[in-house]
N, C-alpha and C positions, 0 to 999 in steps of 0.2 A: 216460460214465456211470455210475458207483456207487452203490449206492443201499442202504447198511449190508451186509449181509452177503454180495447177489448183485448181481453185475457180468455185465451186460449183455454188454457189451464182449467178457468173459470166455468171454460164452456162444457170442458169435456165431466168435469164434477158435475154441477147439472146433467147433463146426462148418463153418469153413473147411477144416480139418483133415483131415473126414471127403473135402471134394471134392478136395484137393489126393492124397487118397490115391485116391480114385476115377480120378483123372487119369492119373496113377503107373500106375496100372493096365491102363485101357486104353490107353495108351499102348504099353502090350506086347503090345495084339493086332495081328496081321499084316493088313493090309490088302493090299491086290493092288500096291501102291508100296511103293519103297525106305524106312525111314527108319530116322537111326541111334537113334532110343530104342528098334526092335524089340530091337534086341542088348542093350540098358539091365539087365534083368534078371537073365545070364544071371550065373551063377559059374563060374570057373576055379581048379581045382584049382591054388593057384601056390605056389611054397616051402612046402608043409607045409601052407597053409591054404585057404581059398576067399576066394577075392578079387572083386570085381566086373571084367567084364569091360576098362569102360573103365580101369582099374588098370594093367595090363598091354599094354595096343592101344592103338590110333586107330582108329575109325571113320566111314569118309569115304563118302557117297554119290557115285560118277562119274557112275552111269547113274538112271533113274526105276524101272527095274525088277533092279539090282545095289549089294550094299553091298561097300567096299573093308574088311579089316580089319587094319591093319599090326602086327604083331605087334613088339614092343621088343626082345625078348630074343629070340635064336633058339633056344632050349634049351625055349620056351615052345608054338613055334607047334603042336605035337601036343597038348599040353593045349587049348590052344584050341577046335583042330577038334574035340577032342570034346568042349569043353563045348556049343559051335556044335552038332554032331548030335543031342546026348542034351537039348537044352534043350524035346523038345516042339514048336518052331516051325515042324519042318516041313523043315526047310532043309538042305542038304546042301553046305557049303565045299566050293572048289576051292585047294590050296595052289601057289603060284608061289612058291618062296622063304619069305621072311619076308612074304610078304601071300596072306592068304584071300581071295578071291573069293566072294560070296555071291548067286548068281542067285535073287530071289523069283520061284516059279512063280505061273503065272495061278490064283487060289480058284477051284475048283465051285462053283456054285450051293447045292450041301447043304452046303460047308466055310463059306459065307458066313453063312446059315443057323444053322450051330451057331457062330459067332463071336459072330454079334447077340443069340444066349441068353447066352453068355457075357457079354457086354456088362450085358446085362442082370439077369443075377446080379452082379456087380460094383457097377451100381448099386440094386440092393435092399439090397445091404449097406452103404454108402455112406448111405441113407434111412434103414436100421435103427438105425445108429450116429449122424446126428442126431437120432433121436427118443430114442434115448437120455440123449444131452443134452437135450433139450427135458424129459423126465423129471427127471435129476439138478436141474436149474434148477428146477423146477417143487417137487421137494422141497423144496429150499433155502429158496423164501419162505413155503412151507406153514411151515415150521419155525420160521421168524422171527417170522410171523402168532402160530403158537403161543406163543412164546416172550415175544410181547408189544414185539417188536424194531418192528415196524412194524401202521402199521390195515390192516383190510378194503382199505378203498379202496387202498392202496399197494400190496395184494397184486393186487388185480383187476387195475390199473394194469399191475403190471411181467409177471403172466401172459400180457397182454396182449401186453404185449413180446417176452414169449417165444415167445409162438405164432405173432406173423408174423417172427418170424428163423425160426424154424422153417418156415415157410410158402413165405419164399423160397430159402432154401437148399433145400429139397426141389426149386423148380422149376428152379434152379438146375440141381440134378444133372440132371431130366428132358431140361433141354437140353442137358447136356454129354453124355450118350449117346444122345440121339436126334442128335447130331449126330456123333456116330462108326456110329450104324448106318448114316448116311445116305452116309459117307465105306467102310463096309465092303461095303453093297452097292453103290456106283456102280463098275460093270464098265470 
């Protein structure tokens, strides 16, 4: 629904972007079980540049607490192993030819609490991003009303729609982080 200079659909699209960034960041937080998405943020120094791990190897989950990384180029095995070790995930890969086996260690309760704090930090950044989109939308609406492009009734109606969208997306952020918190704290 486009109303002159303000597009509520565009505002919702930008808010959805904040949630997808949050989900990507949360997928990188390790829980007690193996997940191929755990290694997604890892960059490997390959062929003179940094490349995502999934461009030099495939990641499988053969067991609940084990990741198997099949490196495609034999010459890249050491670089992939180094990238996983240096990733601050606390993982220690074991090399068997072109396959790296990565055991996912059990998390201590303190480490679980630290991960929950990190998840909440990511969620707050997403909330701030959604609020920035709201502010930009409201500024555009107020400018349009000031320039005589819409009535004050239209301003109130659109501002209300922007606020409802903001509330909806912040509630979704809270749900996503609550689910991740529950996953992290599950033993």
